[in-house]
VEXDREN-2710 file (C-alpha; in Angstrom, 1 decimal):
% VEXDREN-2710
k/r/px/py/pz
1/MET/55.9/28.0/-19.1
2/LEU/57.1/28.5/-15.6
3/ARG/54.7/31.8/-15.4
4/ALA/52.0/29.6/-16.2
5/LEU/53.2/26.8/-13.2
6/LEU/53.6/29.8/-10.7
7/LEU/50.5/31.4/-11.1
8/TYR/49.2/27.9/-11.1
9/LEU/50.8/27.0/-7.9
10/SER/49.4/30.6/-6.5
11/GLU/45.8/29.2/-6.1
12/ARG/47.2/26.0/-4.3
13/LYS/47.0/25.8/-0.5
14/THR/49.5/22.0/-0.6
15/PRO/52.2/23.6/-2.0
16/GLN/51.2/26.6/0.2
17/ARG/51.5/24.4/3.4
18/LEU/54.4/23.0/2.3
19/LEU/56.3/26.2/1.0
20/THR/55.7/28.3/4.8
21/SER/56.2/25.3/6.3
22/LEU/60.6/25.7/5.5
23/PRO/62.8/26.6/8.4
24/GLY/63.3/29.5/5.5
25/ALA/60.2/30.5/4.6
26/ARG/60.1/33.7/6.9
27/ARG/62.9/34.9/4.9
28/LEU/61.0/34.6/1.5
29/PRO/58.7/37.7/1.2
30/GLU/61.4/40.1/2.9
31/ARG/62.1/41.9/-0.8
32/PHE/58.3/42.4/-1.9
33/ILE/56.5/43.0/1.7
34/ALA/57.3/45.0/4.2
35/GLY/56.7/42.4/7.1
36/GLU/53.5/40.8/9.1
37/THR/52.4/43.3/11.4
38/LEU/51.2/47.1/10.8
39/GLU/54.1/48.0/12.6
40/ASP/56.9/47.1/10.0
41/ALA/54.4/48.4/7.3
42/ILE/54.7/52.0/9.1
43/LYS/58.3/51.7/9.2
44/ALA/57.9/51.2/5.9
45/ILE/55.8/54.2/4.9
46/ARG/58.1/56.7/7.4
47/ARG/61.2/55.9/5.1
48/LEU/59.3/56.0/1.9
49/ASN/57.6/59.2/2.9
50/ALA/61.2/60.4/4.0
51/GLU/62.7/60.0/0.3
52/GLY/59.5/61.3/-1.5
53/PHE/57.5/58.7/-1.9
54/GLU/54.0/58.5/-1.7
55/VAL/52.0/54.8/-0.9
56/THR/49.5/52.9/-0.6
57/LEU/49.3/49.9/1.7
58/ASP/47.9/46.4/1.3
59/HIS/46.5/44.2/4.1
60/LEU/47.2/41.0/2.5
61/GLY/44.9/38.7/2.6
62/GLU/42.3/37.6/0.0
63/SER/38.7/35.3/-0.1
64/VAL/37.3/34.9/3.5
65/THR/35.2/32.2/5.1
66/ASN/32.7/33.7/7.1
67/PRO/31.2/37.0/7.7
68/ALA/32.9/37.4/11.1
69/GLU/36.3/37.5/9.1
70/ALA/34.9/40.1/6.8
71/GLU/33.9/42.2/9.3
72/ALA/37.0/42.0/11.3
73/THR/39.0/43.2/8.2
74/CYS/37.0/45.9/7.4
75/HIS/37.0/47.5/10.9
76/GLY/41.0/46.7/10.6
77/TYR/41.1/49.1/7.6
78/LEU/39.2/51.6/9.6
79/ASP/41.8/51.4/12.3
80/VAL/44.8/51.5/9.4
81/MET/43.1/54.9/8.1
82/GLU/43.2/56.3/11.7
83/ARG/46.7/55.0/12.3
84/LEU/47.7/57.1/9.0
85/ARG/46.1/59.7/9.9
86/SER/47.3/60.4/13.1
87/GLU/50.8/59.8/12.2
88/GLY/50.4/62.6/9.5
89/LEU/51.6/59.9/7.1
90/ARG/51.7/60.2/2.7
91/ALA/49.4/56.8/2.3
92/ASN/46.0/55.7/1.4
93/ILE/44.5/52.4/1.5
94/SER/44.2/49.4/-1.0
95/VAL/41.5/46.5/-0.5
96/LYS/40.2/44.1/-2.0
97/LEU/36.4/42.6/-2.4
98/THR/37.2/39.2/-1.7
99/ALA/38.7/40.2/2.1
100/LEU/35.2/42.3/2.8
101/GLY/33.0/39.2/1.8
102/LEU/32.5/39.6/-2.1
103/ALA/32.4/36.0/-2.4
104/LEU/30.0/35.5/0.1
105/ASP/27.4/38.0/-0.6
106/GLU/27.9/41.3/-2.6
107/SER/25.9/42.8/-0.3
108/LEU/28.5/42.4/2.3
109/ALA/31.1/43.8/0.7
110/LEU/29.1/47.0/-0.3
111/GLN/28.2/47.6/3.1
112/HIS/31.9/47.2/3.8
113/VAL/33.2/49.4/1.1
114/LYS/30.5/52.4/2.2
115/ALA/31.9/51.9/5.8
116/LEU/35.3/52.6/4.6
117/VAL/34.4/55.4/2.3
118/ASP/32.2/57.2/5.2
119/ARG/35.5/57.0/7.2
120/ALA/37.6/58.1/4.3
121/SER/35.3/61.3/4.1
122/LYS/35.8/62.3/7.8
123/LEU/39.8/61.7/7.6
124/ASP/40.1/63.2/4.2
125/ALA/41.9/60.1/2.8
126/PHE/41.1/57.5/-0.1
127/VAL/40.5/53.9/-0.3
128/ARG/41.2/52.0/-4.3
129/ILE/39.7/48.4/-4.8
130/ASP/42.4/46.6/-6.2
131/MET/41.1/44.1/-9.1
132/GLU/41.4/40.6/-8.5
133/GLY/40.7/37.2/-10.9
134/SER/38.2/37.7/-13.9
135/PRO/35.5/35.6/-11.8
136/PHE/35.4/38.6/-9.5
137/THR/36.1/41.2/-12.3
138/GLU/31.9/42.4/-13.0
139/SER/30.8/42.0/-9.3
140/THR/33.8/44.2/-7.9
141/LEU/32.6/46.9/-10.7
142/ARG/29.0/46.9/-9.5
143/VAL/30.3/47.4/-5.8
144/PHE/32.0/50.1/-6.6
145/ARG/29.4/51.9/-8.7
146/LEU/26.6/51.0/-6.1
147/ALA/28.9/52.7/-3.5
148/GLU/28.2/56.0/-5.2
149/ALA/31.4/57.4/-3.3
150/PRO/32.5/60.8/-4.3
151/ARG/35.9/60.9/-6.9
152/GLY/38.1/61.8/-4.6
153/ARG/37.4/58.9/-2.4
154/LEU/37.2/56.1/-4.1
155/GLY/39.1/54.2/-6.6
156/ILE/39.6/51.0/-9.4
157/VAL/41.9/49.1/-10.9
158/ILE/41.9/48.2/-14.3
159/GLN/44.0/45.7/-15.7
160/SER/45.2/45.7/-19.3
161/TYR/45.3/42.1/-20.0
162/LEU/41.4/41.8/-19.8
163/ARG/39.5/41.6/-23.4
164/ARG/36.9/43.8/-22.1
165/SER/39.1/46.2/-20.5
166/ALA/38.3/48.6/-22.8
167/ARG/34.7/49.3/-22.7
168/ASP/35.2/49.4/-18.8
169/VAL/37.6/52.3/-18.8
170/ASP/35.1/54.1/-21.2
171/ASP/32.2/53.4/-18.9
172/LEU/34.1/54.6/-15.9
173/LEU/35.5/57.7/-17.3
174/ALA/32.1/58.4/-18.1
175/TYR/31.2/58.1/-14.5
176/GLY/34.2/60.3/-13.9
177/ALA/35.9/57.3/-11.8
178/ARG/39.6/57.1/-10.6
179/ILE/41.1/54.4/-12.2
180/ARG/44.7/52.9/-11.7
181/LEU/45.6/51.0/-14.9
182/VAL/47.4/48.2/-14.2
183/LYS/48.7/44.8/-16.7
184/GLY/47.5/41.9/-14.6
185/ALA/48.8/39.2/-12.6
186/TYR/46.1/36.3/-12.6
187/LYS/45.7/32.9/-14.4
188/GLU/43.4/34.0/-16.6
189/PRO/41.6/31.6/-20.2
190/ALA/42.8/32.9/-23.6
191/GLU/39.1/33.9/-24.5
192/ILE/39.0/36.6/-21.7
193/ALA/42.6/37.8/-21.0
194/PHE/45.3/39.0/-24.1
195/PRO/47.7/35.9/-24.0
196/GLU/50.4/37.9/-26.2
197/LYS/52.4/40.4/-24.2
198/SER/52.7/42.9/-26.9
199/ASP/48.6/42.7/-27.2
200/VAL/48.5/43.5/-23.4
201/ASP/51.4/46.3/-24.2
202/ALA/49.6/47.8/-26.5
203/ASN/46.1/47.7/-24.8
204/PHE/47.7/49.0/-21.9
205/VAL/49.3/52.3/-24.0
206/ASP/45.7/52.4/-25.3
207/LEU/43.6/53.0/-22.4
208/ALA/46.4/55.1/-20.8
209/ARG/45.9/57.4/-23.8
210/LYS/42.2/57.4/-23.1
211/MET/42.7/58.2/-19.4
212/LEU/45.0/60.8/-19.5
213/ALA/42.9/62.5/-22.1
214/SER/40.2/62.6/-19.7
215/ARG/41.9/65.3/-17.7
216/ILE/41.0/63.1/-14.6
217/TYR/43.4/62.0/-12.1
218/HIS/44.4/58.2/-12.7
219/ALA/47.6/56.2/-11.6
220/PHE/49.5/54.1/-13.8
221/GLY/50.9/50.6/-12.4
222/THR/53.9/49.7/-14.5
223/HIS/57.6/49.0/-13.8
224/ASP/58.0/48.6/-17.7
225/ARG/59.9/51.4/-19.0
226/SER/58.4/51.3/-22.4
227/MET/55.1/51.4/-21.2
228/ILE/56.4/54.8/-19.1
229/GLY/57.3/55.7/-21.9
230/GLY/54.4/55.5/-23.8
231/VAL/52.3/57.6/-21.1
232/LEU/55.3/60.1/-20.8
233/ASP/55.1/60.9/-24.3
234/PHE/51.4/61.3/-24.5
235/ALA/51.2/63.5/-21.5
236/ARG/53.9/65.5/-23.0
237/ALA/52.0/66.0/-26.3
238/SER/49.0/67.1/-24.7
239/LYS/50.3/69.2/-22.3
240/ILE/48.9/67.7/-19.4
241/GLY/51.8/68.0/-16.1
242/PRO/53.6/65.8/-13.9
243/ASP/51.2/67.1/-11.2
244/GLU/48.0/65.5/-13.1
245/PHE/48.3/61.9/-13.1
246/GLU/51.1/59.1/-10.9
247/PHE/53.1/56.0/-11.7
248/GLN/52.6/53.5/-8.7
249/MET/54.8/50.9/-8.2
250/LEU/55.4/47.2/-6.2
251/TYR/57.4/47.9/-3.3
252/GLY/60.9/46.1/-3.4
253/VAL/60.5/46.4/-7.5
254/ALA/62.4/48.1/-10.3
255/ARG/63.8/50.1/-7.2
256/LYS/66.4/52.4/-9.5
257/LEU/63.2/53.3/-11.8
258/GLN/61.4/54.2/-8.9
259/ARG/64.3/56.9/-8.0
260/GLU/64.9/58.0/-11.4
261/LEU/60.9/58.9/-12.0
262/LEU/61.0/61.1/-8.6
263/GLN/64.1/63.3/-8.9
264/GLN/62.7/63.6/-12.7
265/GLY/59.4/65.6/-11.1
266/TYR/57.0/63.1/-11.4
267/ARG/54.8/61.5/-8.6
268/VAL/55.5/57.7/-7.6
269/ARG/53.3/55.9/-5.1
270/ILE/54.2/52.4/-4.0
271/TYR/52.2/49.9/-3.4
272/VAL/53.0/48.4/0.2
273/PRO/52.2/44.9/1.4
274/TYR/52.0/43.5/4.4
275/GLY/50.7/40.7/6.8
276/ARG/50.5/37.0/7.3
277/GLN/49.0/35.6/4.1
278/TRP/52.0/36.7/1.8
279/TYR/51.8/33.2/-0.7
280/PRO/49.3/33.9/-3.1
281/TYR/50.5/37.8/-3.3
282/PHE/54.5/36.2/-3.5
283/MET/54.2/34.1/-6.0
284/ARG/52.5/36.0/-8.1
285/ARG/55.2/38.5/-8.1
286/LEU/57.6/35.6/-9.1
287/ALA/54.9/34.9/-12.0
288/GLU/55.5/38.6/-13.1
289/ARG/59.4/37.9/-13.7
290/PRO/60.2/34.5/-13.2
291/ALA/63.8/35.3/-13.0
292/ASN/63.4/36.0/-9.3
293/VAL/63.1/32.4/-8.9
294/LEU/66.4/32.5/-8.4
295/PHE/65.9/34.9/-5.1
296/LEU/63.1/32.6/-3.7
297/LEU/65.7/29.6/-3.9
298/LYS/69.1/31.8/-2.6
299/ASN/66.6/33.2/0.6
300/LEU/65.2/29.7/0.9
301/PHE/68.4/27.4/1.4
302/ARG/70.6/30.0/2.6
303/GLY/72.5/30.1/6.3
END
């Protein structure tokens, strides 16, 4: 019930305005978000790289309201890629297509994705397209395919809570795509997404095995030890080495587990979000683990 409420609130403007206007609001995202500016994010990346982690960087922001905003987002990401390269940081970028104009015009988002891929090719970089709510699943996959990017330049995300994901993974593997597998963090109806956690988890493991068997370099985004165990058991049984896949974990979440995996010789990439539009992302993180609401209250009313 609390999870559903938090996901509902993540999509509403009125509670967003209320929460972000409170005196302690700026402290709220500190645990899950690197900061509001690129400089904040760069500092976090330097620290994580020094500890042995790779990074994927997300400039927070979802649906834009006009083409100019989408173009500005694209140019911002182009500048970010140049900055990451100039500083020699081990980091790539993650982008939401609604921030590149997908909800306005699919061809506009495709144009921007092609621009990012072209720059990634010149910089020997990689771009990951994040998956959003189910209204955008089909169009996101279509833009990914139409971009016709090399495997080493553009990847996609699949959510194991969607009933369609087994078919999507089959199609993407046939295409040769690099996939990041996650459980999913949006509010979806039962006819689209598995309502039971056990079904989501089982689908995650099934899809992970299929992805590993492809021997394409994939990423598994989870903090669930049982899901991680399922990935590792199949990899060991199939003699798939620790350099043939990676785990991806969120900034500020399960930090002890992140270090454990790194110490065991596995590749771990941290998803580092930054930016002023932190509210929807922050609420989805709370929904994933409602116990974090105590963290919210503690930080909102301290001092």
